[in-house]
C-alpha positions in Angstrom: -48.4 126.9 -9.5 -49.4 127.8 -13.0 -47.0 125.2 -14.3 -48.8 122.4 -12.6 -51.7 122.7 -15.0 -49.4 122.6 -18.0 -48.4 119.5 -19.9 -45.7 119.8 -22.4 -44.9 116.9 -24.6 -41.9 116.8 -26.8 -41.9 114.3 -29.6 -38.5 114.0 -31.3 -38.1 113.6 -35.0 -35.2 112.7 -37.2 -33.6 115.6 -39.0 -34.3 115.9 -42.7 -32.7 118.0 -45.3 -35.8 120.2 -45.9 -35.4 121.9 -42.5 -33.2 125.0 -42.3 -31.4 125.1 -39.0 -30.4 128.6 -37.7 -28.8 130.0 -34.6 -32.1 131.6 -33.6 -34.8 128.9 -33.2 -37.5 128.7 -35.9 -41.1 127.7 -35.3 -44.1 126.8 -37.3 -47.8 126.2 -36.4 -48.8 122.5 -36.5 -52.3 122.3 -34.9 -54.8 123.0 -32.2 -56.6 119.8 -31.0 -59.4 119.8 -30.1 -60.2 123.2 -31.5 -63.1 123.8 -29.2 -63.0 124.6 -25.4 -66.0 124.6 -23.1 -65.4 126.6 -19.9 -65.1 124.4 -16.9 -64.0 121.3 -18.9 -61.8 119.1 -16.8 -61.5 116.0 -19.0 -57.8 116.1 -20.2 -58.8 114.7 -23.6 -61.1 117.7 -24.1 -58.5 120.4 -23.3 -57.0 122.2 -26.2 -53.4 121.5 -27.1 -51.3 123.8 -29.3 -48.6 122.0 -31.2 -45.7 123.9 -32.8 -42.7 122.6 -34.7 -39.3 123.9 -33.4 -35.9 123.8 -35.1 -32.5 125.1 -33.7 -29.0 124.7 -35.1 -27.3 124.4 -31.7 -30.1 122.5 -29.9 -29.8 124.8 -26.8 -33.4 124.4 -25.8 -35.2 122.9 -22.8 -34.6 123.0 -19.1 -31.3 122.3 -17.3 -31.7 122.4 -13.5 -29.5 125.1 -12.0 -28.2 126.1 -15.3 -30.6 127.5 -17.9 -34.2 127.4 -19.2 -35.7 128.2 -22.6 -39.3 129.3 -22.9 -42.3 129.4 -25.2 -44.0 132.8 -25.1 -47.7 133.2 -25.8 -49.8 136.3 -26.4 -53.6 135.9 -26.3 -54.7 138.2 -29.1 -58.2 138.5 -27.7 -57.2 139.7 -24.2 -53.6 140.8 -24.9 -52.6 138.6 -21.9 -48.9 137.6 -22.3 -47.5 134.5 -20.6 -44.7 132.0 -21.0 -44.0 128.4 -20.3 -40.6 126.7 -19.7 -39.7 123.9 -22.1 -39.2 120.6 -20.3 -35.8 118.9 -19.6 -35.1 117.3 -22.9 -31.7 116.0 -21.8 -29.8 113.9 -24.4 -32.2 114.8 -27.1 -30.6 118.2 -27.4 -28.2 118.1 -30.3 -27.0 120.1 -33.3 -29.7 120.5 -35.9 -32.4 119.8 -33.3 -36.1 119.6 -34.4 -39.2 118.5 -32.4 -42.9 119.1 -32.1 -43.8 120.7 -28.9 -47.4 120.3 -27.5 -48.7 122.8 -24.9 -51.8 122.3 -22.8 -53.6 125.7 -23.4 -56.1 125.6 -20.5 -54.2 128.2 -18.4 -53.7 130.5 -21.4 -57.4 130.7 -22.4 -58.5 133.4 -20.0 -61.5 135.1 -21.6 -63.0 137.1 -18.7 -66.8 137.8 -18.5 -67.7 136.5 -21.9 -71.3 135.3 -22.3 -71.0 134.3 -25.9 -68.9 132.0 -28.1 -65.6 133.6 -29.1 -62.5 132.8 -31.1 -59.0 133.1 -29.7 -55.8 133.4 -31.7 -52.3 133.5 -30.2 -48.9 135.0 -31.2 -46.1 132.6 -30.3 -42.3 132.6 -30.2 -39.5 130.7 -28.5 -36.2 131.8 -26.9 -33.2 129.5 -26.5 -30.5 129.4 -23.8 -28.6 132.2 -25.6 -31.8 134.3 -25.6 -32.0 134.1 -29.4 -35.6 134.8 -30.3 -37.4 132.7 -32.9 -39.6 134.0 -35.6 -43.1 135.0 -34.3 -46.1 133.1 -35.6 -49.8 133.7 -35.2 -51.9 130.6 -34.9 -53.5 129.7 -38.2 -56.6 128.3 -36.6 -58.4 129.7 -33.5 -59.6 128.0 -30.4 -63.4 128.3 -30.3 -64.2 129.3 -26.7 -67.7 128.5 -25.2 -68.6 130.0 -21.8 
């Protein structure tokens, strides 16, 4: 399955007063690391990871077996391919005024068919929570450099 290639890591941070928590999740771009991807790369350390920061007033995010799932949605602006990934089960970490950095293995989302030259790929990203509230949309500040 497509999710077997995906690694989602959630690092939980303590809430601080500078974050504004709203009913609809809010996201911001953190990083792409590494920023280059060579087609055929299998070394996990060389696969690009997109990290976004997520906040939500109700903390209704993640995966609850048999109940609900929230998703991160990605649009590859080079190919216009749209895809989504379920957030993992974050269990007891879900709380009011939730905030976390979410890291997404981007290998399955790179899809640049029939390219013979180096290219740059940007993404449009947003999140939906259990109540289907849609976050703000962001476009990645930095591209992934794709090498065939």
